[in-house]
C-alpha positions as CSV (number, residue, x, y, z in Angstrom):
1,M,0.1,0.0,0.1
2,A,1.5,3.2,-1.4
3,T,1.2,6.6,0.5
4,I,1.9,10.0,-0.6
5,D,5.1,10.1,1.6
6,D,6.5,7.1,-0.6
7,V,6.6,9.4,-3.7
8,R,7.0,12.9,-2.2
9,A,10.6,12.8,-1.7
10,L,11.2,11.4,-5.1
11,G,9.0,13.9,-6.9
12,S,11.0,16.8,-5.0
13,S,14.3,15.3,-5.8
14,L,13.8,15.0,-9.7
15,E,15.6,17.4,-11.7
16,R,13.5,20.7,-12.5
17,S,10.5,19.3,-10.6
18,Y,8.9,21.2,-7.7
19,E,5.8,20.7,-5.7
20,V,2.8,23.1,-5.3
21,V,-0.4,23.1,-3.4
22,V,-3.5,24.2,-5.4
23,R,-6.8,24.2,-3.8
24,G,-5.6,21.8,-1.1
25,R,-4.1,19.3,-3.7
26,L,-0.5,18.5,-4.0
27,K,1.1,18.4,-7.3
28,F,4.4,18.0,-8.7
29,R,5.4,20.2,-12.0
30,V,8.0,20.9,-14.4
31,G,7.9,24.6,-15.5
32,Q,4.0,24.8,-15.8
33,L,3.4,21.3,-16.6
34,V,1.9,19.1,-14.1
35,Y,2.9,15.6,-14.3
36,V,1.6,14.0,-10.9
37,A,-1.3,15.4,-8.7
38,F,-2.7,13.9,-5.5
39,S,-6.5,14.2,-4.2
40,S,-6.9,16.3,-1.2
41,D,-7.7,13.3,1.0
42,E,-4.5,11.8,-0.6
43,R,-6.1,8.5,-1.7
44,T,-5.9,9.1,-5.4
45,M,-2.8,9.8,-7.5
46,E,-3.3,11.2,-11.0
47,F,-0.2,11.0,-13.4
48,A,1.1,11.6,-16.8
49,F,0.6,8.7,-18.9
50,P,0.7,7.9,-22.8
51,K,-3.0,8.1,-24.1
52,E,-2.4,5.3,-26.7
53,M,-1.5,3.0,-23.6
54,R,-4.0,4.2,-21.1
55,E,-7.1,1.8,-22.0
56,G,-4.7,-1.2,-21.9
57,L,-3.4,-0.2,-18.2
58,I,-6.9,0.5,-16.9
59,G,-8.3,-2.6,-18.6
60,G,-5.4,-4.7,-17.1
61,Q,-5.9,-3.7,-13.6
62,P,-9.3,-1.8,-13.0
63,E,-8.9,-2.1,-9.4
64,K,-5.9,0.1,-9.5
65,F,-6.6,2.4,-12.5
66,R,-9.4,4.4,-14.0
67,M,-10.0,7.0,-16.6
68,P,-9.3,10.4,-15.8
69,S,-12.3,12.8,-15.2
70,P,-14.1,13.7,-18.4
71,S,-12.5,17.3,-18.6
72,D,-9.1,15.6,-18.5
73,L,-9.7,12.9,-21.2
74,R,-7.7,15.0,-23.8
75,F,-4.6,14.9,-21.7
76,H,-2.0,12.2,-21.2
77,W,-3.6,11.3,-17.8
78,V,-4.5,8.5,-15.7
79,S,-6.1,8.1,-12.2
80,S,-5.2,5.5,-9.8
81,D,-6.0,4.4,-6.4
82,L,-2.8,5.0,-4.5
83,T,-3.6,2.5,-1.7
84,A,-3.8,-0.3,-4.3
85,L,-0.2,0.4,-5.6
86,E,2.9,-0.8,-4.1
87,P,5.3,2.0,-3.2
88,A,8.1,0.9,-5.9
89,E,5.2,0.8,-8.4
90,A,4.1,4.3,-7.4
91,R,7.6,5.8,-7.7
92,E,7.9,4.1,-11.1
93,F,4.7,5.9,-12.5
94,V,6.0,9.1,-10.8
95,V,9.5,8.8,-12.6
96,D,7.7,7.9,-15.9
97,A,5.4,10.7,-15.8
98,W,8.3,13.0,-15.2
99,R,10.1,11.5,-18.3
100,M,7.1,12.8,-20.2
101,V,7.8,16.4,-19.3
102,V,11.4,16.9,-19.4
103,P,13.9,16.7,-22.3
104,Q,15.4,13.3,-23.0
105,K,18.8,14.2,-22.0
106,L,17.4,14.6,-18.3
107,S,15.7,11.4,-18.6
108,R,18.9,9.7,-19.9
109,A,20.9,11.2,-17.2
110,Y,18.5,9.8,-14.7
111,D,18.7,6.4,-16.1
112,L,22.7,6.6,-15.8
113,A,22.4,7.7,-12.0
114,H,19.7,5.2,-11.2
115,P,20.3,2.1,-13.4
116,Y,17.8,0.0,-11.1
117,G,15.0,2.5,-11.2
118,P,13.7,4.5,-8.5
119,G,13.0,1.5,-6.3
């Protein structure tokens, strides 16, 4: 069972990433792009995810993942039940979401510095 504390330090440590609180919700951004957001009750984690792979992720594990709100369907976004995720799995989704909003050179540098992932 993952908690917000399992990913908060990671999100703050990723290059160019910073946390903000918007209307009581913790979000991680790179520039103005939000790549991870938590619900105000800290039970739901929404994160950037490729649209073309979204249905496969949700269909494969509907107990963990669901479509984003109708207003967010146009974006590369998935909603997850944070308590259904393992801590390492949640950290992996955070890093993958971060990769979507940073230049590839930063993503490659992260891979070199962390060859075994965010584990």
